[in-house]
Backbone as XML, in Angstrom:
<?xml version="1.0"?>
<chain id="A" units="angstrom">
  <residue number="1" name="MET">
    <atom name="N" x="9.354" y="45.117" z="-8.091"/>
    <atom name="CA" x="8.981" y="43.952" z="-9.152"/>
    <atom name="C" x="10.430" y="42.912" z="-8.342"/>
  </residue>
  <residue number="2" name="ARG">
    <atom name="N" x="12.189" y="43.076" z="-8.432"/>
    <atom name="CA" x="12.380" y="41.720" z="-8.043"/>
    <atom name="C" x="12.140" y="40.845" z="-6.878"/>
  </residue>
  <residue number="3" name="TRP">
    <atom name="N" x="12.049" y="42.186" z="-5.818"/>
    <atom name="CA" x="11.371" y="41.140" z="-4.937"/>
    <atom name="C" x="10.155" y="40.571" z="-4.688"/>
  </residue>
  <residue number="4" name="SER">
    <atom name="N" x="9.421" y="41.217" z="-5.239"/>
    <atom name="CA" x="8.009" y="39.302" z="-6.307"/>
    <atom name="C" x="8.838" y="38.503" z="-6.207"/>
  </residue>
  <residue number="5" name="LYS">
    <atom name="N" x="9.874" y="38.422" z="-7.657"/>
    <atom name="CA" x="10.049" y="37.449" z="-8.014"/>
    <atom name="C" x="10.828" y="36.389" z="-7.623"/>
  </residue>
  <residue number="6" name="ALA">
    <atom name="N" x="11.955" y="37.236" z="-6.765"/>
    <atom name="CA" x="11.875" y="36.194" z="-5.996"/>
    <atom name="C" x="11.848" y="35.641" z="-4.725"/>
  </residue>
  <residue number="7" name="LEU">
    <atom name="N" x="10.353" y="36.146" z="-4.205"/>
    <atom name="CA" x="9.230" y="35.849" z="-3.381"/>
    <atom name="C" x="8.589" y="34.630" z="-3.946"/>
  </residue>
  <residue number="8" name="ILE">
    <atom name="N" x="8.455" y="34.502" z="-5.074"/>
    <atom name="CA" x="7.803" y="33.466" z="-5.626"/>
    <atom name="C" x="8.586" y="32.185" z="-5.978"/>
  </residue>
  <residue number="9" name="LEU">
    <atom name="N" x="9.869" y="32.609" z="-6.559"/>
    <atom name="CA" x="10.891" y="31.535" z="-6.650"/>
    <atom name="C" x="11.207" y="31.214" z="-5.376"/>
  </residue>
  <residue number="10" name="LEU">
    <atom name="N" x="11.470" y="31.202" z="-4.474"/>
    <atom name="CA" x="11.622" y="31.007" z="-2.535"/>
    <atom name="C" x="9.941" y="30.119" z="-2.513"/>
  </residue>
  <residue number="11" name="VAL">
    <atom name="N" x="9.008" y="30.453" z="-2.586"/>
    <atom name="CA" x="7.604" y="29.851" z="-2.540"/>
    <atom name="C" x="7.583" y="28.238" z="-3.267"/>
  </residue>
  <residue number="12" name="VAL">
    <atom name="N" x="7.635" y="28.823" z="-4.554"/>
    <atom name="CA" x="7.661" y="27.301" z="-5.917"/>
    <atom name="C" x="8.926" y="26.778" z="-5.378"/>
  </residue>
  <residue number="13" name="SER">
    <atom name="N" x="10.265" y="27.085" z="-5.124"/>
    <atom name="CA" x="11.722" y="25.767" z="-4.662"/>
    <atom name="C" x="10.928" y="24.940" z="-3.308"/>
  </residue>
  <residue number="14" name="PHE">
    <atom name="N" x="10.544" y="25.844" z="-2.246"/>
    <atom name="CA" x="10.270" y="25.397" z="-0.972"/>
    <atom name="C" x="8.688" y="24.336" z="-1.352"/>
  </residue>
  <residue number="15" name="LEU">
    <atom name="N" x="8.033" y="24.365" z="-1.748"/>
    <atom name="CA" x="6.812" y="24.124" z="-2.293"/>
    <atom name="C" x="7.572" y="22.076" z="-2.942"/>
  </residue>
  <residue number="16" name="LEU">
    <atom name="N" x="8.173" y="22.471" z="-3.794"/>
    <atom name="CA" x="8.442" y="21.196" z="-4.735"/>
    <atom name="C" x="9.418" y="20.862" z="-3.802"/>
  </residue>
  <residue number="17" name="ILE">
    <atom name="N" x="10.352" y="21.206" z="-2.783"/>
    <atom name="CA" x="11.113" y="20.716" z="-1.860"/>
    <atom name="C" x="10.190" y="19.099" z="-0.953"/>
  </residue>
  <residue number="18" name="ALA">
    <atom name="N" x="8.855" y="20.588" z="-0.141"/>
    <atom name="CA" x="8.697" y="20.306" z="1.019"/>
    <atom name="C" x="7.508" y="19.109" z="0.267"/>
  </residue>
  <residue number="19" name="ALA">
    <atom name="N" x="6.601" y="18.911" z="-1.039"/>
    <atom name="CA" x="5.868" y="18.231" z="-1.378"/>
    <atom name="C" x="6.492" y="16.883" z="-1.177"/>
  </residue>
  <residue number="20" name="PRO">
    <atom name="N" x="5.668" y="15.756" z="-0.749"/>
    <atom name="CA" x="5.470" y="15.024" z="-0.389"/>
    <atom name="C" x="6.141" y="14.307" z="-1.812"/>
  </residue>
  <residue number="21" name="ALA">
    <atom name="N" x="6.645" y="12.693" z="-2.122"/>
    <atom name="CA" x="6.959" y="11.775" z="-3.304"/>
    <atom name="C" x="5.814" y="10.908" z="-3.551"/>
  </residue>
  <residue number="22" name="SER">
    <atom name="N" x="4.953" y="10.875" z="-4.525"/>
    <atom name="CA" x="3.766" y="10.196" z="-4.689"/>
    <atom name="C" x="4.251" y="8.871" z="-5.328"/>
  </residue>
  <residue number="23" name="ALA">
    <atom name="N" x="3.220" y="7.880" z="-4.083"/>
    <atom name="CA" x="3.929" y="6.081" z="-4.853"/>
    <atom name="C" x="2.948" y="6.328" z="-6.199"/>
  </residue>
  <residue number="24" name="ALA">
    <atom name="N" x="4.331" y="5.787" z="-6.616"/>
    <atom name="CA" x="3.406" y="5.199" z="-7.906"/>
    <atom name="C" x="3.174" y="3.816" z="-7.961"/>
  </residue>
  <residue number="25" name="GLY">
    <atom name="N" x="3.021" y="3.019" z="-7.025"/>
    <atom name="CA" x="2.679" y="1.833" z="-6.377"/>
    <atom name="C" x="1.404" y="1.222" z="-6.481"/>
  </residue>
  <residue number="26" name="GLU">
    <atom name="N" x="1.249" y="0.081" z="-7.400"/>
    <atom name="CA" x="-0.180" y="-0.106" z="-7.266"/>
    <atom name="C" x="-0.792" y="-1.926" z="-6.154"/>
  </residue>
  <residue number="27" name="LEU">
    <atom name="N" x="-1.476" y="-1.979" z="-5.553"/>
    <atom name="CA" x="-1.716" y="-2.890" z="-4.750"/>
    <atom name="C" x="-3.063" y="-3.677" z="-5.255"/>
  </residue>
  <residue number="28" name="GLU">
    <atom name="N" x="-3.000" y="-4.486" z="-5.061"/>
    <atom name="CA" x="-4.378" y="-5.719" z="-5.764"/>
    <atom name="C" x="-4.817" y="-6.651" z="-4.999"/>
  </residue>
  <residue number="29" name="MET">
    <atom name="N" x="-5.472" y="-7.004" z="-4.577"/>
    <atom name="CA" x="-6.289" y="-7.821" z="-4.026"/>
    <atom name="C" x="-7.380" y="-8.576" z="-4.221"/>
  </residue>
  <residue number="30" name="ASN">
    <atom name="N" x="-7.285" y="-10.338" z="-4.183"/>
    <atom name="CA" x="-8.574" y="-11.094" z="-5.117"/>
    <atom name="C" x="-8.736" y="-12.418" z="-4.283"/>
  </residue>
  <residue number="31" name="CYS">
    <atom name="N" x="-10.161" y="-12.287" z="-4.043"/>
    <atom name="CA" x="-10.325" y="-13.405" z="-3.398"/>
    <atom name="C" x="-10.960" y="-14.232" z="-4.239"/>
  </residue>
  <residue number="32" name="PRO">
    <atom name="N" x="-10.202" y="-14.881" z="-4.487"/>
    <atom name="CA" x="-11.176" y="-16.071" z="-5.636"/>
    <atom name="C" x="-12.329" y="-17.138" z="-4.345"/>
  </residue>
  <residue number="33" name="ARG">
    <atom name="N" x="-11.237" y="-17.798" z="-3.647"/>
    <atom name="CA" x="-12.074" y="-18.085" z="-2.865"/>
    <atom name="C" x="-12.321" y="-18.350" z="-1.054"/>
  </residue>
  <residue number="34" name="CYS">
    <atom name="N" x="-12.751" y="-18.568" z="-0.365"/>
    <atom name="CA" x="-13.369" y="-18.232" z="1.127"/>
    <atom name="C" x="-12.509" y="-18.825" z="1.898"/>
  </residue>
  <residue number="35" name="ASP">
    <atom name="N" x="-10.888" y="-18.770" z="1.591"/>
    <atom name="CA" x="-10.026" y="-19.058" z="2.885"/>
    <atom name="C" x="-8.797" y="-18.089" z="2.939"/>
  </residue>
  <residue number="36" name="HIS">
    <atom name="N" x="-8.573" y="-17.229" z="0.695"/>
    <atom name="CA" x="-7.403" y="-17.108" z="1.554"/>
    <atom name="C" x="-7.635" y="-15.830" z="0.267"/>
  </residue>
  <residue number="37" name="VAL">
    <atom name="N" x="-6.505" y="-14.897" z="0.707"/>
    <atom name="CA" x="-6.822" y="-13.615" z="-0.176"/>
    <atom name="C" x="-5.001" y="-13.505" z="-1.549"/>
  </residue>
  <residue number="38" name="ASP">
    <atom name="N" x="-5.352" y="-13.368" z="-2.442"/>
    <atom name="CA" x="-4.426" y="-13.361" z="-3.101"/>
    <atom name="C" x="-3.923" y="-11.910" z="-3.680"/>
  </residue>
  <residue number="39" name="VAL">
    <atom name="N" x="-2.835" y="-10.914" z="-3.137"/>
    <atom name="CA" x="-2.202" y="-10.088" z="-3.055"/>
    <atom name="C" x="-0.854" y="-9.655" z="-4.221"/>
  </residue>
  <residue number="40" name="ALA">
    <atom name="N" x="-1.088" y="-8.683" z="-5.142"/>
    <atom name="CA" x="0.261" y="-8.603" z="-5.789"/>
    <atom name="C" x="0.477" y="-6.977" z="-5.912"/>
  </residue>
  <residue number="41" name="GLY">
    <atom name="N" x="1.854" y="-6.775" z="-6.251"/>
    <atom name="CA" x="1.833" y="-5.061" z="-6.396"/>
    <atom name="C" x="2.791" y="-4.771" z="-7.161"/>
  </residue>
  <residue number="42" name="HIS">
    <atom name="N" x="2.524" y="-3.978" z="-8.038"/>
    <atom name="CA" x="3.369" y="-3.519" z="-8.904"/>
    <atom name="C" x="3.563" y="-2.190" z="-9.443"/>
  </residue>
  <residue number="43" name="GLY">
    <atom name="N" x="5.027" y="-1.565" z="-9.835"/>
    <atom name="CA" x="5.787" y="-0.049" z="-9.447"/>
    <atom name="C" x="5.538" y="0.346" z="-8.883"/>
  </residue>
  <residue number="44" name="LEU">
    <atom name="N" x="6.356" y="-1.175" z="-7.761"/>
    <atom name="CA" x="6.493" y="-0.568" z="-6.538"/>
    <atom name="C" x="8.158" y="-0.560" z="-6.372"/>
  </residue>
  <residue number="45" name="ARG">
    <atom name="N" x="9.082" y="-0.716" z="-5.959"/>
    <atom name="CA" x="10.456" y="0.376" z="-5.804"/>
    <atom name="C" x="11.388" y="-0.937" z="-5.553"/>
  </residue>
  <residue number="46" name="ALA">
    <atom name="N" x="12.081" y="-1.154" z="-6.347"/>
    <atom name="CA" x="12.526" y="-2.241" z="-7.245"/>
    <atom name="C" x="13.867" y="-3.208" z="-6.226"/>
  </residue>
  <residue number="47" name="ASN">
    <atom name="N" x="13.463" y="-4.655" z="-5.963"/>
    <atom name="CA" x="14.446" y="-4.935" z="-5.074"/>
    <atom name="C" x="14.458" y="-4.770" z="-4.071"/>
  </residue>
  <residue number="48" name="ALA">
    <atom name="N" x="13.492" y="-4.103" z="-3.228"/>
    <atom name="CA" x="12.754" y="-3.691" z="-2.344"/>
    <atom name="C" x="12.543" y="-5.175" z="-0.851"/>
  </residue>
  <residue number="49" name="THR">
    <atom name="N" x="12.663" y="-4.602" z="0.316"/>
    <atom name="CA" x="11.836" y="-5.604" z="1.267"/>
    <atom name="C" x="10.325" y="-4.453" z="1.857"/>
  </residue>
  <residue number="50" name="LEU">
    <atom name="N" x="9.529" y="-4.537" z="1.666"/>
    <atom name="CA" x="8.180" y="-4.021" z="2.193"/>
    <atom name="C" x="7.750" y="-4.432" z="3.170"/>
  </residue>
  <residue number="51" name="THR">
    <atom name="N" x="7.024" y="-3.622" z="3.681"/>
    <atom name="CA" x="6.022" y="-4.472" z="4.412"/>
    <atom name="C" x="4.494" y="-5.032" z="4.118"/>
  </residue>
  <residue number="52" name="LEU">
    <atom name="N" x="3.871" y="-5.579" z="3.898"/>
    <atom name="CA" x="2.696" y="-5.817" z="3.574"/>
    <atom name="C" x="1.546" y="-5.965" z="5.581"/>
  </residue>
  <residue number="53" name="VAL">
    <atom name="N" x="0.409" y="-5.273" z="5.023"/>
    <atom name="CA" x="-0.540" y="-5.818" z="6.513"/>
    <atom name="C" x="-1.938" y="-5.481" z="5.787"/>
  </residue>
  <residue number="54" name="ILE">
    <atom name="N" x="-2.340" y="-6.983" z="6.218"/>
    <atom name="CA" x="-4.914" y="-6.604" z="5.508"/>
    <atom name="C" x="-5.225" y="-6.666" z="6.636"/>
  </residue>
  <residue number="55" name="ARG">
    <atom name="N" x="-5.827" y="-5.908" z="6.783"/>
    <atom name="CA" x="-6.914" y="-5.307" z="8.077"/>
    <atom name="C" x="-8.634" y="-5.794" z="7.500"/>
  </residue>
  <residue number="56" name="ASP">
    <atom name="N" x="-9.274" y="-6.370" z="8.694"/>
    <atom name="CA" x="-10.557" y="-6.273" z="8.550"/>
    <atom name="C" x="-10.804" y="-4.775" z="8.586"/>
  </residue>
  <residue number="57" name="VAL">
    <atom name="N" x="-12.105" y="-4.460" z="7.467"/>
    <atom name="CA" x="-12.574" y="-3.249" z="7.145"/>
    <atom name="C" x="-13.086" y="-2.519" z="8.388"/>
  </residue>
  <residue number="58" name="ARG">
    <atom name="N" x="-14.165" y="-3.616" z="8.434"/>
    <atom name="CA" x="-14.911" y="-3.063" z="10.176"/>
    <atom name="C" x="-14.418" y="-2.826" z="11.416"/>
  </residue>
  <residue number="59" name="SER">
    <atom name="N" x="-13.450" y="-3.703" z="11.434"/>
    <atom name="CA" x="-12.816" y="-4.045" z="12.796"/>
    <atom name="C" x="-11.559" y="-3.332" z="13.160"/>
  </residue>
  <residue number="60" name="GLY">
    <atom name="N" x="-10.748" y="-3.339" z="12.185"/>
    <atom name="CA" x="-9.579" y="-2.775" z="11.975"/>
    <atom name="C" x="-8.636" y="-3.860" z="12.175"/>
  </residue>
  <residue number="61" name="GLN">
    <atom name="N" x="-8.928" y="-4.976" z="12.822"/>
    <atom name="CA" x="-7.856" y="-6.363" z="13.170"/>
    <atom name="C" x="-7.200" y="-6.378" z="11.973"/>
  </residue>
  <residue number="62" name="GLU">
    <atom name="N" x="-5.617" y="-6.921" z="12.457"/>
    <atom name="CA" x="-5.435" y="-7.458" z="11.073"/>
    <atom name="C" x="-5.393" y="-8.847" z="11.333"/>
  </residue>
  <residue number="63" name="VAL">
    <atom name="N" x="-5.875" y="-9.183" z="9.858"/>
    <atom name="CA" x="-5.908" y="-10.702" z="9.415"/>
    <atom name="C" x="-4.348" y="-11.362" z="8.912"/>
  </residue>
  <residue number="64" name="VAL">
    <atom name="N" x="-4.268" y="-10.386" z="8.070"/>
    <atom name="CA" x="-2.286" y="-10.826" z="7.698"/>
    <atom name="C" x="-1.327" y="-9.734" z="8.404"/>
  </residue>
  <residue number="65" name="PRO">
    <atom name="N" x="-1.049" y="-10.145" z="9.804"/>
    <atom name="CA" x="-0.177" y="-8.872" z="10.373"/>
    <atom name="C" x="0.628" y="-8.742" z="9.421"/>
  </residue>
  <residue number="66" name="GLU">
    <atom name="N" x="1.651" y="-7.696" z="9.847"/>
    <atom name="CA" x="2.808" y="-7.496" z="9.470"/>
    <atom name="C" x="3.833" y="-8.626" z="8.947"/>
  </residue>
  <residue number="67" name="THR">
    <atom name="N" x="3.804" y="-8.471" z="7.275"/>
    <atom name="CA" x="4.328" y="-9.343" z="6.700"/>
    <atom name="C" x="5.364" y="-8.622" z="6.263"/>
  </residue>
  <residue number="68" name="SER">
    <atom name="N" x="6.966" y="-9.300" z="5.535"/>
    <atom name="CA" x="7.772" y="-9.048" z="5.263"/>
    <atom name="C" x="7.884" y="-9.483" z="3.678"/>
  </residue>
  <residue number="69" name="ILE">
    <atom name="N" x="7.186" y="-8.990" z="2.947"/>
    <atom name="CA" x="7.944" y="-9.247" z="0.735"/>
    <atom name="C" x="8.902" y="-8.248" z="0.613"/>
  </residue>
  <residue number="70" name="ARG">
    <atom name="N" x="9.359" y="-8.931" z="-1.010"/>
    <atom name="CA" x="10.522" y="-8.480" z="-1.480"/>
    <atom name="C" x="10.256" y="-8.393" z="-2.623"/>
  </residue>
  <residue number="71" name="THR">
    <atom name="N" x="10.307" y="-7.566" z="-3.145"/>
    <atom name="CA" x="9.737" y="-6.899" z="-4.404"/>
    <atom name="C" x="11.273" y="-7.569" z="-5.295"/>
  </residue>
  <residue number="72" name="ASP">
    <atom name="N" x="10.543" y="-8.064" z="-6.754"/>
    <atom name="CA" x="11.350" y="-8.260" z="-7.618"/>
    <atom name="C" x="12.083" y="-7.527" z="-8.718"/>
  </residue>
  <residue number="73" name="GLY">
    <atom name="N" x="12.969" y="-7.482" z="-9.585"/>
    <atom name="CA" x="13.619" y="-6.227" z="-10.442"/>
    <atom name="C" x="12.552" y="-5.274" z="-11.077"/>
  </residue>
  <residue number="74" name="SER">
    <atom name="N" x="11.998" y="-5.710" z="-11.339"/>
    <atom name="CA" x="11.109" y="-4.816" z="-11.920"/>
    <atom name="C" x="9.865" y="-4.043" z="-10.432"/>
  </residue>
  <residue number="75" name="GLY">
    <atom name="N" x="10.017" y="-4.534" z="-9.558"/>
    <atom name="CA" x="8.816" y="-3.755" z="-8.615"/>
    <atom name="C" x="7.621" y="-4.449" z="-8.083"/>
  </residue>
  <residue number="76" name="GLY">
    <atom name="N" x="7.822" y="-6.096" z="-8.553"/>
    <atom name="CA" x="6.550" y="-6.545" z="-8.282"/>
    <atom name="C" x="6.929" y="-7.865" z="-7.079"/>
  </residue>
  <residue number="77" name="PHE">
    <atom name="N" x="5.584" y="-8.439" z="-6.955"/>
    <atom name="CA" x="5.666" y="-9.250" z="-6.154"/>
    <atom name="C" x="4.540" y="-9.820" z="-6.064"/>
  </residue>
  <residue number="78" name="ASP">
    <atom name="N" x="4.563" y="-10.468" z="-5.941"/>
    <atom name="CA" x="2.405" y="-11.722" z="-5.356"/>
    <atom name="C" x="2.489" y="-12.803" z="-3.968"/>
  </residue>
  <residue number="79" name="GLY">
    <atom name="N" x="2.107" y="-13.215" z="-3.839"/>
    <atom name="CA" x="1.640" y="-13.687" z="-2.853"/>
    <atom name="C" x="0.146" y="-14.092" z="-2.471"/>
  </residue>
  <residue number="80" name="GLU">
    <atom name="N" x="0.074" y="-15.307" z="-1.632"/>
    <atom name="CA" x="-1.354" y="-15.784" z="-1.710"/>
    <atom name="C" x="-1.529" y="-15.660" z="0.048"/>
  </residue>
  <residue number="81" name="TYR">
    <atom name="N" x="-2.328" y="-15.018" z="1.178"/>
    <atom name="CA" x="-2.068" y="-15.431" z="2.031"/>
    <atom name="C" x="-3.334" y="-15.594" z="3.388"/>
  </residue>
  <residue number="82" name="PRO">
    <atom name="N" x="-3.636" y="-16.077" z="4.134"/>
    <atom name="CA" x="-4.743" y="-17.568" z="4.548"/>
    <atom name="C" x="-5.192" y="-16.230" z="5.432"/>
  </residue>
  <residue number="83" name="VAL">
    <atom name="N" x="-6.968" y="-16.268" z="5.071"/>
    <atom name="CA" x="-7.784" y="-15.311" z="5.440"/>
    <atom name="C" x="-9.004" y="-16.178" z="5.584"/>
  </residue>
  <residue number="84" name="ASP">
    <atom name="N" x="-9.489" y="-16.011" z="6.393"/>
    <atom name="CA" x="-10.990" y="-16.808" z="7.034"/>
    <atom name="C" x="-12.181" y="-15.917" z="6.943"/>
  </residue>
  <residue number="85" name="LEU">
    <atom name="N" x="-12.777" y="-15.954" z="5.261"/>
    <atom name="CA" x="-13.200" y="-14.950" z="4.330"/>
    <atom name="C" x="-14.763" y="-14.681" z="4.592"/>
  </residue>
  <residue number="86" name="THR">
    <atom name="N" x="-15.250" y="-15.775" z="5.242"/>
    <atom name="CA" x="-16.746" y="-15.922" z="6.377"/>
    <atom name="C" x="-16.388" y="-14.758" z="7.805"/>
  </residue>
  <residue number="87" name="LYS">
    <atom name="N" x="-14.904" y="-14.316" z="8.040"/>
    <atom name="CA" x="-15.342" y="-14.092" z="9.673"/>
    <atom name="C" x="-14.793" y="-12.980" z="8.653"/>
  </residue>
  <residue number="88" name="HIS">
    <atom name="N" x="-14.099" y="-12.524" z="8.169"/>
    <atom name="CA" x="-13.559" y="-11.020" z="7.624"/>
    <atom name="C" x="-13.975" y="-10.945" z="6.021"/>
  </residue>
  <residue number="89" name="PRO">
    <atom name="N" x="-15.269" y="-10.270" z="5.924"/>
    <atom name="CA" x="-15.490" y="-10.427" z="4.440"/>
    <atom name="C" x="-15.221" y="-8.948" z="3.634"/>
  </residue>
  <residue number="90" name="ALA">
    <atom name="N" x="-14.569" y="-8.289" z="4.258"/>
    <atom name="CA" x="-13.886" y="-7.216" z="3.603"/>
    <atom name="C" x="-13.044" y="-6.525" z="4.274"/>
  </residue>
  <residue number="91" name="LEU">
    <atom name="N" x="-11.757" y="-6.447" z="3.019"/>
    <atom name="CA" x="-10.283" y="-5.620" z="3.806"/>
    <atom name="C" x="-10.017" y="-5.129" z="3.401"/>
  </residue>
  <residue number="92" name="ILE">
    <atom name="N" x="-9.194" y="-4.087" z="3.924"/>
    <atom name="CA" x="-7.966" y="-3.726" z="3.297"/>
    <atom name="C" x="-6.657" y="-3.993" z="3.525"/>
  </residue>
  <residue number="93" name="GLY">
    <atom name="N" x="-5.601" y="-3.581" z="2.240"/>
    <atom name="CA" x="-4.376" y="-3.572" z="2.447"/>
    <atom name="C" x="-3.402" y="-2.923" z="2.336"/>
  </residue>
  <residue number="94" name="SER">
    <atom name="N" x="-2.178" y="-2.726" z="3.314"/>
    <atom name="CA" x="-1.391" y="-1.352" z="2.858"/>
    <atom name="C" x="0.145" y="-2.268" z="2.390"/>
  </residue>
  <residue number="95" name="VAL">
    <atom name="N" x="0.815" y="-1.543" z="1.499"/>
    <atom name="CA" x="2.132" y="-1.841" z="1.513"/>
    <atom name="C" x="2.952" y="-1.132" z="1.914"/>
  </residue>
  <residue number="96" name="TYR">
    <atom name="N" x="4.133" y="-0.699" z="2.867"/>
    <atom name="CA" x="4.779" y="0.373" z="2.886"/>
    <atom name="C" x="6.674" y="0.290" z="3.355"/>
  </residue>
  <residue number="97" name="ASP">
    <atom name="N" x="7.234" y="1.032" z="3.492"/>
    <atom name="CA" x="8.404" y="0.854" z="4.097"/>
    <atom name="C" x="8.661" y="2.395" z="4.835"/>
  </residue>
  <residue number="98" name="LYS">
    <atom name="N" x="8.549" y="1.499" z="6.470"/>
    <atom name="CA" x="8.636" y="2.719" z="7.320"/>
    <atom name="C" x="10.246" y="2.730" z="7.379"/>
  </residue>
  <residue number="99" name="VAL">
    <atom name="N" x="10.553" y="3.694" z="7.447"/>
    <atom name="CA" x="11.935" y="4.525" z="7.872"/>
    <atom name="C" x="11.784" y="5.654" z="8.936"/>
  </residue>
  <residue number="100" name="GLY">
    <atom name="N" x="12.367" y="5.036" z="10.054"/>
    <atom name="CA" x="11.849" y="5.889" z="11.386"/>
    <atom name="C" x="10.580" y="6.529" z="11.543"/>
  </residue>
  <residue number="101" name="ASP">
    <atom name="N" x="9.896" y="7.906" z="11.292"/>
    <atom name="CA" x="8.761" y="8.106" z="11.779"/>
    <atom name="C" x="7.973" y="8.095" z="9.925"/>
  </residue>
  <residue number="102" name="ASP">
    <atom name="N" x="8.824" y="8.025" z="8.784"/>
    <atom name="CA" x="7.965" y="8.827" z="7.970"/>
    <atom name="C" x="8.025" y="7.513" z="6.834"/>
  </residue>
  <residue number="103" name="LEU">
    <atom name="N" x="6.829" y="7.653" z="6.240"/>
    <atom name="CA" x="5.971" y="6.901" z="5.384"/>
    <atom name="C" x="6.608" y="6.770" z="4.197"/>
  </residue>
  <residue number="104" name="GLU">
    <atom name="N" x="7.230" y="5.971" z="3.422"/>
    <atom name="CA" x="8.114" y="6.413" z="1.930"/>
    <atom name="C" x="7.190" y="5.958" z="1.184"/>
  </residue>
  <residue number="105" name="LEU">
    <atom name="N" x="6.364" y="4.671" z="0.744"/>
    <atom name="CA" x="5.325" y="4.047" z="-0.117"/>
    <atom name="C" x="4.130" y="3.883" z="0.834"/>
  </residue>
  <residue number="106" name="ALA">
    <atom name="N" x="3.349" y="3.968" z="0.145"/>
    <atom name="CA" x="1.700" y="3.267" z="0.719"/>
    <atom name="C" x="1.360" y="2.811" z="-0.742"/>
  </residue>
  <residue number="107" name="ALA">
    <atom name="N" x="-0.039" y="2.141" z="-0.948"/>
    <atom name="CA" x="-0.191" y="1.327" z="-1.694"/>
    <atom name="C" x="-1.791" y="0.797" z="-0.689"/>
  </residue>
  <residue number="108" name="HIS">
    <atom name="N" x="-2.913" y="1.442" z="-1.587"/>
    <atom name="CA" x="-4.039" y="1.773" z="-0.533"/>
    <atom name="C" x="-5.086" y="0.178" z="-1.437"/>
  </residue>
  <residue number="109" name="THR">
    <atom name="N" x="-5.872" y="-0.782" z="-1.099"/>
    <atom name="CA" x="-7.090" y="-1.679" z="-1.997"/>
    <atom name="C" x="-7.487" y="-1.653" z="-1.315"/>
  </residue>
  <residue number="110" name="ARG">
    <atom name="N" x="-9.066" y="-2.711" z="-1.806"/>
    <atom name="CA" x="-10.038" y="-3.161" z="-0.734"/>
    <atom name="C" x="-10.372" y="-4.242" z="-2.175"/>
  </residue>
  <residue number="111" name="ALA">
    <atom name="N" x="-10.593" y="-5.264" z="-0.968"/>
    <atom name="CA" x="-10.993" y="-6.831" z="-1.560"/>
    <atom name="C" x="-12.213" y="-6.924" z="-0.782"/>
  </residue>
  <residue number="112" name="GLN">
    <atom name="N" x="-13.426" y="-7.529" z="-1.506"/>
    <atom name="CA" x="-14.187" y="-8.020" z="-0.751"/>
    <atom name="C" x="-14.942" y="-9.315" z="-1.727"/>
  </residue>
  <residue number="113" name="ALA">
    <atom name="N" x="-15.593" y="-10.321" z="0.023"/>
    <atom name="CA" x="-15.009" y="-11.818" z="-0.337"/>
    <atom name="C" x="-16.572" y="-12.184" z="-1.259"/>
  </residue>
  <residue number="114" name="PRO">
    <atom name="N" x="-16.487" y="-13.016" z="-1.909"/>
    <atom name="CA" x="-17.603" y="-13.465" z="-3.038"/>
    <atom name="C" x="-18.708" y="-13.731" z="-2.435"/>
  </residue>
  <residue number="115" name="ALA">
    <atom name="N" x="-20.041" y="-13.638" z="-3.403"/>
    <atom name="CA" x="-21.136" y="-14.289" z="-2.170"/>
    <atom name="C" x="-21.279" y="-15.621" z="-1.457"/>
  </residue>
  <residue number="116" name="PRO">
    <atom name="N" x="-20.414" y="-16.680" z="-2.124"/>
    <atom name="CA" x="-20.645" y="-17.420" z="-1.047"/>
    <atom name="C" x="-20.185" y="-17.614" z="0.229"/>
  </residue>
  <residue number="117" name="CYS">
    <atom name="N" x="-18.805" y="-16.655" z="0.218"/>
    <atom name="CA" x="-18.538" y="-16.567" z="1.650"/>
    <atom name="C" x="-19.272" y="-16.076" z="2.806"/>
  </residue>
  <residue number="118" name="ALA">
    <atom name="N" x="-19.842" y="-15.081" z="2.572"/>
    <atom name="CA" x="-21.028" y="-14.758" z="3.345"/>
    <atom name="C" x="-21.759" y="-14.939" z="4.416"/>
  </residue>
</chain>
């Protein structure tokens, strides 16, 4: 009986330690016009330098290559990035902080160009 309790405690402890931390961050992208995308992040790590990448969904091409962003004291940021939405009508964005080979934080969102851009 003691052996099974110890084994359960060991497994639960291992799972708690090994479980990746979930990012509470949120990334929003809006395309109000055909020449840029507005990006805002919330709930990210405060006062951190992170990397933003925006890709074309179809081709995987980076339309906003790795760009350094800085979050404020509440873990938020916003910016406007030039993108030709007639060429890249569907976008996916990521914000991350890469330390070594570990992805510490990620937030993904998709944005669609307004109808006049297509």
